PDB file of N, H, CA, C and O in Angstrom:
ATOM      1  N   MET A   1      -6.622   5.162   5.259  1.00  0.00           N
ATOM      2  CA  MET A   1      -6.926   4.842   3.812  1.00  0.00           C
ATOM      3  C   MET A   1      -5.916   5.983   3.086  1.00  0.00           C
ATOM      4  O   MET A   1      -5.829   7.135   3.513  1.00  0.00           O
ATOM      5  N   ARG A   2      -5.289   5.560   2.108  1.00  0.00           N
ATOM      6  H   ARG A   2      -5.359   4.625   1.761  1.00  0.00           H
ATOM      7  CA  ARG A   2      -4.384   6.452   1.286  1.00  0.00           C
ATOM      8  C   ARG A   2      -5.249   7.033   0.143  1.00  0.00           C
ATOM      9  O   ARG A   2      -6.100   6.450  -0.529  1.00  0.00           O
ATOM     10  N   THR A   3      -4.810   8.399   0.076  1.00  0.00           N
ATOM     11  H   THR A   3      -4.119   8.873   0.622  1.00  0.00           H
ATOM     12  CA  THR A   3      -5.295   8.940  -1.089  1.00  0.00           C
ATOM     13  C   THR A   3      -4.114   9.081  -2.310  1.00  0.00           C
ATOM     14  O   THR A   3      -2.923   9.205  -2.025  1.00  0.00           O
ATOM     15  N   SER A   4      -4.532   9.051  -3.477  1.00  0.00           N
ATOM     16  H   SER A   4      -5.499   8.950  -3.709  1.00  0.00           H
ATOM     17  CA  SER A   4      -3.497   8.882  -4.531  1.00  0.00           C
ATOM     18  C   SER A   4      -3.163  10.404  -4.683  1.00  0.00           C
ATOM     19  O   SER A   4      -3.980  11.316  -4.553  1.00  0.00           O
ATOM     20  N   ALA A   5      -1.889  10.528  -4.967  1.00  0.00           N
ATOM     21  H   ALA A   5      -1.225   9.787  -5.073  1.00  0.00           H
ATOM     22  CA  ALA A   5      -1.310  11.963  -5.285  1.00  0.00           C
ATOM     23  C   ALA A   5      -0.883  11.928  -6.755  1.00  0.00           C
ATOM     24  O   ALA A   5       0.040  11.188  -7.097  1.00  0.00           O
ATOM     25  N   VAL A   6      -1.482  12.651  -7.573  1.00  0.00           N
ATOM     26  H   VAL A   6      -2.231  13.252  -7.295  1.00  0.00           H
ATOM     27  CA  VAL A   6      -1.100  12.943  -8.848  1.00  0.00           C
ATOM     28  C   VAL A   6      -0.039  13.818  -9.251  1.00  0.00           C
ATOM     29  O   VAL A   6      -0.365  15.005  -9.234  1.00  0.00           O
ATOM     30  N   ARG A   7       0.986  13.606  -9.562  1.00  0.00           N
ATOM     31  H   ARG A   7       1.251  12.642  -9.575  1.00  0.00           H
ATOM     32  CA  ARG A   7       2.218  14.581  -9.800  1.00  0.00           C
ATOM     33  C   ARG A   7       2.660  14.452 -11.058  1.00  0.00           C
ATOM     34  O   ARG A   7       2.768  13.338 -11.569  1.00  0.00           O
ATOM     35  N   HIS A   8       2.994  15.668 -11.759  1.00  0.00           N
ATOM     36  H   HIS A   8       2.906  16.573 -11.344  1.00  0.00           H
ATOM     37  CA  HIS A   8       3.539  15.744 -13.051  1.00  0.00           C
ATOM     38  C   HIS A   8       5.094  15.233 -12.959  1.00  0.00           C
ATOM     39  O   HIS A   8       5.950  15.651 -12.179  1.00  0.00           O
ATOM     40  N   LYS A   9       5.234  14.216 -13.961  1.00  0.00           N
ATOM     41  H   LYS A   9       4.539  13.876 -14.595  1.00  0.00           H
ATOM     42  CA  LYS A   9       6.659  13.823 -14.004  1.00  0.00           C
ATOM     43  C   LYS A   9       7.114  14.019 -15.436  1.00  0.00           C
ATOM     44  O   LYS A   9       6.387  13.952 -16.427  1.00  0.00           O
ATOM     45  N   HIS A  10       8.591  14.306 -15.410  1.00  0.00           N
ATOM     46  H   HIS A  10       9.182  14.361 -14.605  1.00  0.00           H
ATOM     47  CA  HIS A  10       9.091  14.244 -16.715  1.00  0.00           C
ATOM     48  C   HIS A  10      10.197  13.256 -17.082  1.00  0.00           C
ATOM     49  O   HIS A  10      11.358  13.624 -16.901  1.00  0.00           O
ATOM     50  N   LEU A  11       9.973  12.117 -17.548  1.00  0.00           N
ATOM     51  H   LEU A  11       9.030  11.819 -17.696  1.00  0.00           H
ATOM     52  CA  LEU A  11      10.880  11.137 -17.671  1.00  0.00           C
ATOM     53  C   LEU A  11      11.246  10.698 -18.933  1.00  0.00           C
ATOM     54  O   LEU A  11      10.505  10.820 -19.908  1.00  0.00           O
ATOM     55  N   LYS A  12      12.475  10.137 -18.977  1.00  0.00           N
ATOM     56  H   LYS A  12      13.078  10.038 -18.185  1.00  0.00           H
ATOM     57  CA  LYS A  12      12.819   9.542 -20.371  1.00  0.00           C
ATOM     58  C   LYS A  12      12.626   8.204 -20.311  1.00  0.00           C
ATOM     59  O   LYS A  12      13.311   7.516 -19.554  1.00  0.00           O
ATOM     60  N   LEU A  13      11.655   7.669 -21.115  1.00  0.00           N
ATOM     61  H   LEU A  13      11.098   8.229 -21.729  1.00  0.00           H
ATOM     62  CA  LEU A  13      11.360   6.230 -21.377  1.00  0.00           C
ATOM     63  C   LEU A  13      11.517   5.721 -22.614  1.00  0.00           C
ATOM     64  O   LEU A  13      11.321   6.424 -23.605  1.00  0.00           O
ATOM     65  N   ASP A  14      11.921   4.330 -22.707  1.00  0.00           N
ATOM     66  H   ASP A  14      12.081   3.759 -21.902  1.00  0.00           H
ATOM     67  CA  ASP A  14      12.012   3.488 -23.808  1.00  0.00           C
ATOM     68  C   ASP A  14      10.691   3.480 -24.487  1.00  0.00           C
ATOM     69  O   ASP A  14       9.797   2.839 -23.935  1.00  0.00           O
ATOM     70  N   GLN A  15      10.392   4.190 -25.774  1.00  0.00           N
ATOM     71  H   GLN A  15      11.118   4.711 -26.222  1.00  0.00           H
ATOM     72  CA  GLN A  15       9.186   4.463 -26.424  1.00  0.00           C
ATOM     73  C   GLN A  15       8.646   2.892 -26.825  1.00  0.00           C
ATOM     74  O   GLN A  15       7.439   2.656 -26.867  1.00  0.00           O
ATOM     75  N   SER A  16       9.503   2.013 -27.069  1.00  0.00           N
ATOM     76  H   SER A  16      10.484   2.204 -27.036  1.00  0.00           H
ATOM     77  CA  SER A  16       9.221   0.713 -27.510  1.00  0.00           C
ATOM     78  C   SER A  16       8.343   0.125 -26.512  1.00  0.00           C
ATOM     79  O   SER A  16       7.196  -0.235 -26.776  1.00  0.00           O
ATOM     80  N   LYS A  17       8.914   0.023 -25.294  1.00  0.00           N
ATOM     81  H   LYS A  17       9.845   0.316 -25.079  1.00  0.00           H
ATOM     82  CA  LYS A  17       8.229  -0.448 -23.977  1.00  0.00           C
ATOM     83  C   LYS A  17       6.790   0.257 -23.681  1.00  0.00           C
ATOM     84  O   LYS A  17       5.821  -0.358 -23.234  1.00  0.00           O
ATOM     85  N   ILE A  18       6.800   1.478 -23.961  1.00  0.00           N
ATOM     86  H   ILE A  18       7.587   1.978 -24.324  1.00  0.00           H
ATOM     87  CA  ILE A  18       5.410   2.121 -23.643  1.00  0.00           C
ATOM     88  C   ILE A  18       4.408   1.711 -24.913  1.00  0.00           C
ATOM     89  O   ILE A  18       3.205   1.554 -24.703  1.00  0.00           O
ATOM     90  N   ASP A  19       4.965   1.554 -26.204  1.00  0.00           N
ATOM     91  H   ASP A  19       5.942   1.682 -26.374  1.00  0.00           H
ATOM     92  CA  ASP A  19       4.029   1.093 -27.195  1.00  0.00           C
ATOM     93  C   ASP A  19       3.718  -0.541 -27.017  1.00  0.00           C
ATOM     94  O   ASP A  19       2.737  -1.075 -27.533  1.00  0.00           O
ATOM     95  N   PHE A  20       4.522  -1.120 -26.357  1.00  0.00           N
ATOM     96  H   PHE A  20       5.320  -0.686 -25.938  1.00  0.00           H
ATOM     97  CA  PHE A  20       4.159  -2.542 -25.950  1.00  0.00           C
ATOM     98  C   PHE A  20       3.126  -2.686 -24.988  1.00  0.00           C
ATOM     99  O   PHE A  20       2.269  -3.564 -25.076  1.00  0.00           O
ATOM    100  N   ALA A  21       3.188  -1.714 -23.920  1.00  0.00           N
ATOM    101  H   ALA A  21       3.885  -1.000 -23.848  1.00  0.00           H
ATOM    102  CA  ALA A  21       2.159  -1.690 -22.766  1.00  0.00           C
ATOM    103  C   ALA A  21       0.906  -1.161 -23.597  1.00  0.00           C
ATOM    104  O   ALA A  21      -0.113  -1.845 -23.500  1.00  0.00           O
ATOM    105  N   LYS A  22       0.866  -0.235 -24.254  1.00  0.00           N
ATOM    106  H   LYS A  22       1.693   0.322 -24.333  1.00  0.00           H
ATOM    107  CA  LYS A  22      -0.400   0.186 -24.808  1.00  0.00           C
ATOM    108  C   LYS A  22      -1.130  -0.964 -25.519  1.00  0.00           C
ATOM    109  O   LYS A  22      -2.308  -1.212 -25.263  1.00  0.00           O
ATOM    110  N   ARG A  23      -0.327  -1.745 -26.522  1.00  0.00           N
ATOM    111  H   ARG A  23       0.630  -1.543 -26.730  1.00  0.00           H
ATOM    112  CA  ARG A  23      -0.814  -2.891 -27.007  1.00  0.00           C
ATOM    113  C   ARG A  23      -1.337  -3.917 -26.041  1.00  0.00           C
ATOM    114  O   ARG A  23      -2.459  -4.412 -26.146  1.00  0.00           O
ATOM    115  N   TYR A  24      -0.510  -4.203 -25.135  1.00  0.00           N
ATOM    116  H   TYR A  24       0.402  -3.800 -25.050  1.00  0.00           H
ATOM    117  CA  TYR A  24      -0.688  -5.221 -24.049  1.00  0.00           C
ATOM    118  C   TYR A  24      -2.055  -4.901 -23.195  1.00  0.00           C
ATOM    119  O   TYR A  24      -2.835  -5.766 -22.796  1.00  0.00           O
ATOM    120  N   PHE A  25      -2.155  -3.848 -23.046  1.00  0.00           N
ATOM    121  H   PHE A  25      -1.522  -3.145 -23.370  1.00  0.00           H
ATOM    122  CA  PHE A  25      -3.563  -3.168 -22.059  1.00  0.00           C
ATOM    123  C   PHE A  25      -4.733  -2.791 -23.152  1.00  0.00           C
ATOM    124  O   PHE A  25      -5.909  -2.671 -22.810  1.00  0.00           O
ATOM    125  N   GLY A  26      -4.350  -2.646 -24.296  1.00  0.00           N
ATOM    126  H   GLY A  26      -3.395  -2.744 -24.574  1.00  0.00           H
ATOM    127  CA  GLY A  26      -5.584  -2.270 -25.388  1.00  0.00           C
ATOM    128  C   GLY A  26      -5.908  -0.868 -24.985  1.00  0.00           C
ATOM    129  O   GLY A  26      -7.096  -0.577 -24.851  1.00  0.00           O
ATOM    130  N   VAL A  27      -5.129  -0.109 -24.811  1.00  0.00           N
ATOM    131  H   VAL A  27      -4.164  -0.346 -24.920  1.00  0.00           H
ATOM    132  CA  VAL A  27      -5.348   1.476 -24.571  1.00  0.00           C
ATOM    133  C   VAL A  27      -4.681   2.374 -25.574  1.00  0.00           C
ATOM    134  O   VAL A  27      -3.617   2.084 -26.123  1.00  0.00           O
ATOM    135  N   ASP A  28      -5.291   3.368 -25.765  1.00  0.00           N
ATOM    136  H   ASP A  28      -6.155   3.603 -25.319  1.00  0.00           H
ATOM    137  CA  ASP A  28      -4.678   4.504 -26.764  1.00  0.00           C
ATOM    138  C   ASP A  28      -3.792   5.453 -26.041  1.00  0.00           C
ATOM    139  O   ASP A  28      -2.900   6.066 -26.628  1.00  0.00           O
ATOM    140  N   SER A  29      -4.020   5.574 -24.822  1.00  0.00           N
ATOM    141  H   SER A  29      -4.744   5.076 -24.345  1.00  0.00           H
ATOM    142  CA  SER A  29      -3.064   6.688 -24.117  1.00  0.00           C
ATOM    143  C   SER A  29      -1.797   6.261 -23.563  1.00  0.00           C
ATOM    144  O   SER A  29      -1.851   5.178 -22.979  1.00  0.00           O
ATOM    145  N   GLU A  30      -0.603   6.869 -23.598  1.00  0.00           N
ATOM    146  H   GLU A  30      -0.559   7.748 -24.072  1.00  0.00           H
ATOM    147  CA  GLU A  30       0.487   6.245 -22.899  1.00  0.00           C
ATOM    148  C   GLU A  30       0.386   6.562 -21.509  1.00  0.00           C
ATOM    149  O   GLU A  30       0.951   5.790 -20.735  1.00  0.00           O
ATOM    150  N   GLN A  31      -0.179   7.476 -21.075  1.00  0.00           N
ATOM    151  H   GLN A  31      -0.638   8.104 -21.703  1.00  0.00           H
ATOM    152  CA  GLN A  31      -0.486   7.729 -19.578  1.00  0.00           C
ATOM    153  C   GLN A  31      -1.303   6.344 -19.048  1.00  0.00           C
ATOM    154  O   GLN A  31      -0.937   5.684 -18.075  1.00  0.00           O
ATOM    155  N   GLU A  32      -2.192   6.113 -19.679  1.00  0.00           N
ATOM    156  H   GLU A  32      -2.489   6.649 -20.469  1.00  0.00           H
ATOM    157  CA  GLU A  32      -2.823   4.849 -19.122  1.00  0.00           C
ATOM    158  C   GLU A  32      -2.010   3.538 -19.005  1.00  0.00           C
ATOM    159  O   GLU A  32      -1.861   2.776 -18.049  1.00  0.00           O
ATOM    160  N   ALA A  33      -1.521   3.507 -20.291  1.00  0.00           N
ATOM    161  H   ALA A  33      -1.642   4.125 -21.067  1.00  0.00           H
ATOM    162  CA  ALA A  33      -0.619   2.216 -20.250  1.00  0.00           C
ATOM    163  C   ALA A  33       0.247   2.131 -18.960  1.00  0.00           C
ATOM    164  O   ALA A  33       0.179   1.210 -18.146  1.00  0.00           O
ATOM    165  N   ILE A  34       1.038   3.170 -18.880  1.00  0.00           N
ATOM    166  H   ILE A  34       1.093   3.918 -19.541  1.00  0.00           H
ATOM    167  CA  ILE A  34       1.989   3.353 -17.772  1.00  0.00           C
ATOM    168  C   ILE A  34       1.339   3.175 -16.298  1.00  0.00           C
ATOM    169  O   ILE A  34       1.956   2.627 -15.384  1.00  0.00           O
ATOM    170  N   GLU A  35       0.079   3.676 -16.167  1.00  0.00           N
ATOM    171  H   GLU A  35      -0.423   4.120 -16.909  1.00  0.00           H
ATOM    172  CA  GLU A  35      -0.590   3.602 -14.996  1.00  0.00           C
ATOM    173  C   GLU A  35      -0.976   2.186 -14.809  1.00  0.00           C
ATOM    174  O   GLU A  35      -0.749   1.739 -13.684  1.00  0.00           O
ATOM    175  N   ARG A  36      -1.540   1.341 -15.718  1.00  0.00           N
ATOM    176  H   ARG A  36      -1.724   1.704 -16.632  1.00  0.00           H
ATOM    177  CA  ARG A  36      -1.919  -0.029 -15.765  1.00  0.00           C
ATOM    178  C   ARG A  36      -0.541  -0.929 -15.409  1.00  0.00           C
ATOM    179  O   ARG A  36      -0.514  -1.866 -14.611  1.00  0.00           O
ATOM    180  N   ALA A  37       0.510  -0.459 -16.131  1.00  0.00           N
ATOM    181  H   ALA A  37       0.488   0.302 -16.780  1.00  0.00           H
ATOM    182  CA  ALA A  37       1.800  -1.360 -15.776  1.00  0.00           C
ATOM    183  C   ALA A  37       2.124  -1.290 -14.530  1.00  0.00           C
ATOM    184  O   ALA A  37       2.402  -2.296 -13.878  1.00  0.00           O
ATOM    185  N   LEU A  38       2.129   0.079 -13.977  1.00  0.00           N
ATOM    186  H   LEU A  38       1.903   0.897 -14.508  1.00  0.00           H
ATOM    187  CA  LEU A  38       2.500   0.338 -12.403  1.00  0.00           C
ATOM    188  C   LEU A  38       1.435  -0.566 -11.629  1.00  0.00           C
ATOM    189  O   LEU A  38       1.786  -1.400 -10.795  1.00  0.00           O
ATOM    190  N   ALA A  39       0.384  -0.379 -11.902  1.00  0.00           N
ATOM    191  H   ALA A  39       0.099   0.299 -12.580  1.00  0.00           H
ATOM    192  CA  ALA A  39      -0.725  -1.063 -11.099  1.00  0.00           C
ATOM    193  C   ALA A  39      -0.515  -2.658 -10.981  1.00  0.00           C
ATOM    194  O   ALA A  39      -0.656  -3.294  -9.936  1.00  0.00           O
ATOM    195  N   LEU A  40      -0.149  -3.201 -12.249  1.00  0.00           N
ATOM    196  H   LEU A  40      -0.035  -2.684 -13.098  1.00  0.00           H
ATOM    197  CA  LEU A  40      -0.196  -4.550 -12.356  1.00  0.00           C
ATOM    198  C   LEU A  40       1.079  -4.978 -11.535  1.00  0.00           C
ATOM    199  O   LEU A  40       1.008  -6.049 -10.933  1.00  0.00           O
ATOM    200  N   LEU A  41       2.092  -4.332 -11.465  1.00  0.00           N
ATOM    201  H   LEU A  41       2.149  -3.462 -11.954  1.00  0.00           H
ATOM    202  CA  LEU A  41       3.360  -4.715 -10.760  1.00  0.00           C
ATOM    203  C   LEU A  41       3.088  -4.432  -9.127  1.00  0.00           C
ATOM    204  O   LEU A  41       3.767  -5.095  -8.342  1.00  0.00           O
ATOM    205  N   MET A  42       2.176  -3.528  -8.621  1.00  0.00           N
ATOM    206  H   MET A  42       1.624  -2.990  -9.258  1.00  0.00           H
ATOM    207  CA  MET A  42       1.768  -3.361  -7.382  1.00  0.00           C
ATOM    208  C   MET A  42       1.005  -4.697  -6.947  1.00  0.00           C
ATOM    209  O   MET A  42       1.313  -5.383  -5.972  1.00  0.00           O
ATOM    210  N   ASP A  43       0.044  -4.928  -7.761  1.00  0.00           N
ATOM    211  H   ASP A  43      -0.206  -4.370  -8.553  1.00  0.00           H
ATOM    212  CA  ASP A  43      -0.732  -6.057  -7.609  1.00  0.00           C
ATOM    213  C   ASP A  43       0.001  -7.334  -7.489  1.00  0.00           C
ATOM    214  O   ASP A  43      -0.343  -8.097  -6.586  1.00  0.00           O
ATOM    215  N   GLU A  44       1.112  -7.718  -8.401  1.00  0.00           N
ATOM    216  H   GLU A  44       1.390  -7.098  -9.134  1.00  0.00           H
ATOM    217  CA  GLU A  44       1.746  -8.809  -8.435  1.00  0.00           C
ATOM    218  C   GLU A  44       2.781  -8.966  -6.965  1.00  0.00           C
ATOM    219  O   GLU A  44       3.165 -10.009  -6.437  1.00  0.00           O
ATOM    220  N   GLU A  45       3.029  -7.668  -6.592  1.00  0.00           N
ATOM    221  H   GLU A  45       2.718  -6.820  -7.021  1.00  0.00           H
ATOM    222  CA  GLU A  45       3.939  -7.793  -5.204  1.00  0.00           C
ATOM    223  C   GLU A  45       3.008  -8.084  -4.072  1.00  0.00           C
ATOM    224  O   GLU A  45       3.427  -8.778  -3.146  1.00  0.00           O
ATOM    225  N   ARG A  46       1.806  -7.630  -4.055  1.00  0.00           N
ATOM    226  H   ARG A  46       1.465  -7.066  -4.807  1.00  0.00           H
ATOM    227  CA  ARG A  46       1.036  -7.809  -3.021  1.00  0.00           C
ATOM    228  C   ARG A  46       0.745  -9.354  -2.938  1.00  0.00           C
ATOM    229  O   ARG A  46       0.841  -9.966  -1.874  1.00  0.00           O
ATOM    230  N   ILE A  47       0.357  -9.988  -4.212  1.00  0.00           N
ATOM    231  H   ILE A  47       0.279  -9.491  -5.076  1.00  0.00           H
ATOM    232  CA  ILE A  47       0.172 -11.389  -4.335  1.00  0.00           C
ATOM    233  C   ILE A  47       1.105 -12.097  -3.826  1.00  0.00           C
ATOM    234  O   ILE A  47       0.785 -12.841  -2.899  1.00  0.00           O
ATOM    235  N   GLY A  48       2.516 -12.070  -4.279  1.00  0.00           N
ATOM    236  H   GLY A  48       2.775 -11.465  -5.032  1.00  0.00           H
ATOM    237  CA  GLY A  48       3.806 -12.555  -3.659  1.00  0.00           C
ATOM    238  C   GLY A  48       3.893 -12.457  -2.344  1.00  0.00           C
ATOM    239  O   GLY A  48       4.330 -13.450  -1.762  1.00  0.00           O
ATOM    240  N   ARG A  49       3.557 -11.411  -1.632  1.00  0.00           N
ATOM    241  H   ARG A  49       3.202 -10.605  -2.105  1.00  0.00           H
ATOM    242  CA  ARG A  49       3.662 -11.038  -0.413  1.00  0.00           C
ATOM    243  C   ARG A  49       2.919 -11.969   0.605  1.00  0.00           C
ATOM    244  O   ARG A  49       3.443 -12.534   1.565  1.00  0.00           O
ATOM    245  N   ARG A  50       1.581 -12.028   0.217  1.00  0.00           N
ATOM    246  H   ARG A  50       1.155 -11.569  -0.562  1.00  0.00           H
ATOM    247  CA  ARG A  50       0.482 -13.031   0.596  1.00  0.00           C
ATOM    248  C   ARG A  50       0.784 -14.432   0.525  1.00  0.00           C
ATOM    249  O   ARG A  50       0.349 -15.228   1.357  1.00  0.00           O
ATOM    250  N   LEU A  51       1.607 -14.801  -0.561  1.00  0.00           N
ATOM    251  H   LEU A  51       1.961 -14.154  -1.237  1.00  0.00           H
ATOM    252  CA  LEU A  51       1.914 -16.353  -0.897  1.00  0.00           C
ATOM    253  C   LEU A  51       3.066 -16.548   0.067  1.00  0.00           C
ATOM    254  O   LEU A  51       3.082 -17.715   0.458  1.00  0.00           O
ATOM    255  N   ARG A  52       3.978 -15.854   0.555  1.00  0.00           N
ATOM    256  H   ARG A  52       3.965 -14.906   0.238  1.00  0.00           H
ATOM    257  CA  ARG A  52       5.336 -15.939   0.936  1.00  0.00           C
ATOM    258  C   ARG A  52       5.085 -17.081   2.198  1.00  0.00           C
ATOM    259  O   ARG A  52       5.817 -18.068   2.260  1.00  0.00           O
ATOM    260  N   PRO A  53       4.054 -16.872   3.135  1.00  0.00           N
ATOM    261  CA  PRO A  53       3.959 -17.654   4.280  1.00  0.00           C
ATOM    262  C   PRO A  53       3.571 -19.271   3.759  1.00  0.00           C
ATOM    263  O   PRO A  53       3.657 -20.220   4.539  1.00  0.00           O
ATOM    264  N   LEU A  54       3.219 -19.395   2.606  1.00  0.00           N
ATOM    265  H   LEU A  54       3.148 -18.625   1.972  1.00  0.00           H
ATOM    266  CA  LEU A  54       2.824 -20.583   2.138  1.00  0.00           C
ATOM    267  C   LEU A  54       4.055 -21.405   1.593  1.00  0.00           C
ATOM    268  O   LEU A  54       3.949 -22.612   1.377  1.00  0.00           O
ATOM    269  N   LYS A  55       5.226 -20.709   1.378  1.00  0.00           N
ATOM    270  H   LYS A  55       5.311 -19.729   1.554  1.00  0.00           H
ATOM    271  CA  LYS A  55       6.548 -21.360   1.091  1.00  0.00           C
ATOM    272  C   LYS A  55       6.894 -22.647   1.876  1.00  0.00           C
ATOM    273  O   LYS A  55       6.985 -22.584   3.102  1.00  0.00           O
ATOM    274  N   GLY A  56       7.072 -23.708   1.278  1.00  0.00           N
ATOM    275  H   GLY A  56       6.998 -23.759   0.282  1.00  0.00           H
ATOM    276  CA  GLY A  56       7.271 -24.915   1.733  1.00  0.00           C
ATOM    277  C   GLY A  56       6.125 -25.809   2.328  1.00  0.00           C
ATOM    278  O   GLY A  56       6.311 -26.884   2.898  1.00  0.00           O
ATOM    279  N   ILE A  57       5.105 -25.301   2.144  1.00  0.00           N
ATOM    280  H   ILE A  57       4.954 -24.428   1.681  1.00  0.00           H
ATOM    281  CA  ILE A  57       3.855 -25.959   2.459  1.00  0.00           C
ATOM    282  C   ILE A  57       3.313 -26.800   1.240  1.00  0.00           C
ATOM    283  O   ILE A  57       2.679 -27.845   1.388  1.00  0.00           O
ATOM    284  N   LEU A  58       3.604 -26.279   0.108  1.00  0.00           N
ATOM    285  H   LEU A  58       4.119 -25.430  -0.012  1.00  0.00           H
ATOM    286  CA  LEU A  58       3.070 -26.833  -1.139  1.00  0.00           C
ATOM    287  C   LEU A  58       3.926 -27.909  -1.414  1.00  0.00           C
ATOM    288  O   LEU A  58       5.044 -27.564  -1.798  1.00  0.00           O
ATOM    289  N   LYS A  59       3.713 -29.160  -1.325  1.00  0.00           N
ATOM    290  H   LYS A  59       2.805 -29.440  -1.013  1.00  0.00           H
ATOM    291  CA  LYS A  59       4.457 -30.267  -1.416  1.00  0.00           C
ATOM    292  C   LYS A  59       4.535 -30.857  -2.885  1.00  0.00           C
ATOM    293  O   LYS A  59       3.534 -30.902  -3.600  1.00  0.00           O
ATOM    294  N   GLY A  60       5.821 -31.323  -3.309  1.00  0.00           N
ATOM    295  H   GLY A  60       6.634 -31.287  -2.728  1.00  0.00           H
ATOM    296  CA  GLY A  60       5.852 -31.756  -4.604  1.00  0.00           C
ATOM    297  C   GLY A  60       6.122 -30.562  -5.633  1.00  0.00           C
ATOM    298  O   GLY A  60       6.394 -30.874  -6.792  1.00  0.00           O
ATOM    299  N   ASP A  61       6.076 -29.483  -5.349  1.00  0.00           N
ATOM    300  H   ASP A  61       5.855 -29.229  -4.407  1.00  0.00           H
ATOM    301  CA  ASP A  61       6.625 -28.013  -6.125  1.00  0.00           C
ATOM    302  C   ASP A  61       8.058 -27.861  -5.764  1.00  0.00           C
ATOM    303  O   ASP A  61       8.441 -27.457  -4.667  1.00  0.00           O
ATOM    304  N   GLU A  62       8.855 -28.221  -6.787  1.00  0.00           N
ATOM    305  H   GLU A  62       8.543 -28.550  -7.679  1.00  0.00           H
ATOM    306  CA  GLU A  62      10.304 -27.910  -6.723  1.00  0.00           C
ATOM    307  C   GLU A  62      10.830 -26.601  -7.146  1.00  0.00           C
ATOM    308  O   GLU A  62      11.999 -26.302  -6.905  1.00  0.00           O
ATOM    309  N   ARG A  63      10.025 -25.799  -7.766  1.00  0.00           N
ATOM    310  H   ARG A  63       9.075 -26.042  -7.962  1.00  0.00           H
ATOM    311  CA  ARG A  63      10.498 -24.487  -8.353  1.00  0.00           C
ATOM    312  C   ARG A  63      10.709 -23.681  -7.362  1.00  0.00           C
ATOM    313  O   ARG A  63      10.021 -23.613  -6.343  1.00  0.00           O
ATOM    314  N   PRO A  64      11.900 -22.884  -7.685  1.00  0.00           N
ATOM    315  CA  PRO A  64      12.521 -21.891  -6.578  1.00  0.00           C
ATOM    316  C   PRO A  64      11.405 -20.850  -6.387  1.00  0.00           C
ATOM    317  O   PRO A  64      10.503 -20.611  -7.190  1.00  0.00           O
ATOM    318  N   TRP A  65      11.618 -20.257  -5.169  1.00  0.00           N
ATOM    319  H   TRP A  65      12.351 -20.451  -4.517  1.00  0.00           H
ATOM    320  CA  TRP A  65      10.824 -19.156  -4.922  1.00  0.00           C
ATOM    321  C   TRP A  65      11.563 -17.869  -5.107  1.00  0.00           C
ATOM    322  O   TRP A  65      12.785 -17.864  -4.955  1.00  0.00           O
ATOM    323  N   PRO A  66      10.876 -16.706  -5.445  1.00  0.00           N
ATOM    324  CA  PRO A  66       9.450 -16.703  -5.776  1.00  0.00           C
ATOM    325  C   PRO A  66       9.045 -17.234  -7.056  1.00  0.00           C
ATOM    326  O   PRO A  66       9.857 -17.252  -7.981  1.00  0.00           O
ATOM    327  N   TYR A  67       8.002 -17.617  -7.185  1.00  0.00           N
ATOM    328  H   TYR A  67       7.342 -17.602  -6.434  1.00  0.00           H
ATOM    329  CA  TYR A  67       7.223 -18.344  -8.423  1.00  0.00           C
ATOM    330  C   TYR A  67       7.316 -17.091  -9.468  1.00  0.00           C
ATOM    331  O   TYR A  67       6.976 -15.918  -9.312  1.00  0.00           O
ATOM    332  N   ARG A  68       7.810 -17.657 -10.421  1.00  0.00           N
ATOM    333  H   ARG A  68       8.086 -18.610 -10.548  1.00  0.00           H
ATOM    334  CA  ARG A  68       7.873 -16.549 -11.667  1.00  0.00           C
ATOM    335  C   ARG A  68       7.181 -17.341 -12.995  1.00  0.00           C
ATOM    336  O   ARG A  68       7.087 -16.763 -14.078  1.00  0.00           O
TER     337      ARG A  68
END
């Protein structure tokens, strides 16, 4: 089991993207917004990885892979 390591980072980020993430997730803190956005990205990647074996099995769906 992995333990999470919290590290201090000093990054230059687009403030409008942070503000959007705060509104999207309904949080007040920039840190919480960034953490939730990164967690969502990781969850989406896991879902995509688990769906990959189904590629070609779903008949009648002509959308290109990966689904977006």
